[in-house]
N, C-alpha and C positions, 0 to 999 in steps of 0.2 A: 197464508202469510200476509201480514200487513205491516206497513211502515208508518211510523208516527214521527213527524219532525220535532226535533228538540226545541223547546221554547228558548228563544235567544236571550242571552244575558244582557241586560241594559248596560250601555256604556256609561261612564261617569257623567257625560253631558246630557244623557237621557233621564237621569234620576231627578225626581222632584226637588230633593234637597239641594242638588247642584244648581238648578235653575233659580231657586229661591236665594241661594248664596250669591249668585251673580247679580241678581236684581238688587239685593241688599247692598252689595259692594258699590254698584253704580249709584244708588241713591245716596249712600254715605259719602262717596267721592264728590258728587255734585254739591252736597251740603258743605263739605270742606272747601271746595273751590268757591262756592258762593260766599262763605265767610271771609276768605282771603280777598275776594273782590270787594266786599263791603268795607273791609279795613282800608283797602287801597283808595276807595272813593272817599273815605273819611279823611285820609291823610293828604290826598292830592290838592285840595283847595288851599291849604295852608300847611306846607311841609315843615315849617319851623315850629308851629304851635297847633297841632291837630287837637281834636277834642279830648283825647286821653293823654296829652303830653304831661299832665300832672302826675299820673300814675307812672309813666315812663321815667320821669325825673326822680320820683320817690324810689322806684326799684333800683335805679342807677346809683343812688346814694347808698342803698343797702349793699350794693356790690362794690363798695369802697375797699380800700386796703386793710391790712398789708397784703400785697399780691406776691406771696411767696409760700414755700412749703409744699405739702402734698396737693393743695388746691391748684397751685400754679402748675405743678407737673401734670395734673389731670387736664386742666384747661389747655395746656400747650399740646398735649397728645391729641385732644379732640380737635384743636385747630389744625394740626397736621393731617388728621383724618379727613377733614373737609377740604384739604388742599391737595398736594401731590400724592400723598398716600391714598386718599379717597379715590383718585382716578384708577389706582391699581385694582381696587375691589371689583368694580363692574367688569374690568377686563378679565380678571380671574374667573368671575362668574360666566362670562361669555365663552371663555375657553372650555370651562367645565361642561357647559350645555352642548357645545359643539362636539366634544369628546363623547358625550352620551347620545349623540345623533339626534338631538332635539333642536333642529334648525329653526323651527317656528318659534320656539321659546327664546332662542338666541336673538332672533330678529325682533321679537317683542321686547326683550330686555334692552337691546341697543336703541330701538326707536323711542321707547318710553323714557329711557334715561336721558337721551339727547334732547328729546322734545320737552321733557319736564324742566331741565336745566337751561337749555338754550332758548326755548320759546317762552315758556311761562315765567320762570324766575327772572331771566334777563329782560324780558319784555316789561314786566312790572317795574324792575329797577329803572329802566329808561323812561317809563311812563310817569312814575311817581317822583324819582330823583330826590329822595329825602336826604338831608345831610346827616352824617354820622355823629355820635357823641364825641365830645372833645377828648383829645389825648388818648386814642386807642392804644392798647399795649402790644398790638400786632400790626403787621402791614395789611392795609385794606385798600380796596379799589373804590370806585365811585358808587354811590347809591346804597343807602342803608336799608331801604325797604324793597323787598323782604329779605330775610336772611338766607343766603344761598347755602350756608352750612346746615342750617336747620332743615331746609327743603331737601337737600341731598340725603341727610340722615333719614328723614321720614320716607322718602321715596325708595331708598335702598331697603328699608325694613319691609315695605310692602312687596317689592319685587322679589326679594329672597323668600318671603313668606309664601307667595303664591306659586313660585317656580320650583322651590327646592324643599320646602318644609312639608311633610305629610299632613294631611288634613286633621288627623287625630292629635297632632302636636301643635297645631297653630295657635291655640288659646295661650299656651305658655310662651310661644314666640311673640305674639302680639303684646303680651305684658312686658316681656324683656325689651322688645323694640320700642315700646312707649317710654320705658325708663331711659333707654339709650337716647332717644330723641329729646326727652326733657333735660338730660345731662348736657346734650349739645346746645340746647337753648340757654341753659344756665351759663355755660362756658362763654358763649358769645357776648352775653351781657356782663359777665365777670371780667372779661377782657376789654370791656368798653368798646367793643366793635359794633354793637347793635343796641338799639332800644328794645325793650321787652316786646312791644307790639310788633316789631320787625320779625322776631323769632316766632311769635305766634302765627303770623301770616305765612312765614316760610314753611313751618311745619304743616300748616293746613294746606298750602299749595302743593307741597311735595306729596303728602299722603293722598290728597284729592286727585292728582294726576294719576298716581299709581292705581288707585281704586277704580276710577272711571275706566282706565284702559283695561283693567282686569275684568270689570263688569261687561265690557263690550267684547272681549276676546276669550272669556272663560270657556265657552263650548269648544272652540278650536284648540285651545291649550289642553283641555281635558282629553279630547280625542287623540292628540299627539301623545300625551302621556300614556294612554291606554295602548296605543300601538307599540310604543317602546317597551312597555311591560309585556305585551304579547309576544314580541320577538324574543325577549329574554326567556319567557316560558317555553317557547318552541325550541330554544337552544338546549334545554334540559330534557327534550323528548317528551313533552306532554301535549300531544296533539288534541285539538278540540273535536269531538265527534260531531258529525253533521246530521246523521240519521240514527235512530234506534230501531233495530229490527226486532219484531215480536212475532214468533211463529206459534200458530195454534193448531 
């Protein structure tokens, strides 16, 4: 009689594709953050007339009135999403992850969301302190650069994608999320709350923070997801064999 150990099944974090995906996310996130930083460096010396102010002015003219009808309804809804309603979304995601016993994912969501909005976006706002376009159609606070609404939209797209969307469906999610972020960028300029370059920097900063955090934490998140799925499998009485016995 001889015993042969069963070849262990690699966890998601051990697979080559997973490690390549994490490295790719980290590189892309750093690229986005670098782009946002370059825009900030371009605006900071002359916040009233940065090098691309002509493009910002031209785009703002295209975003002229009349500000009514379905466009106004869409822009108003997106404005609320980036405000009070937007705060409900990460809280709901946090509760969902805790219910699923994914405590590490919940901590990741909370830390990245607060860090992205509190440190990166607000830090850039205070550093650059760019004036907003004249006569915004919604209530705004100080600092036009970068757009906090655009940053939040892009960051939430990344967080939901990496924590809740299965890998096989992420391509469709990224496409939908990109369209949602572009719509948010449009709404901020259509409402005259931001310059176009503010929204570009905001989206880049939000996506960059999410992707860098994912690239750094992907192995741990994958192991947690595998453990949760393993517990669900054990609940339906599908034990994993340790040894295979072969009698001769």
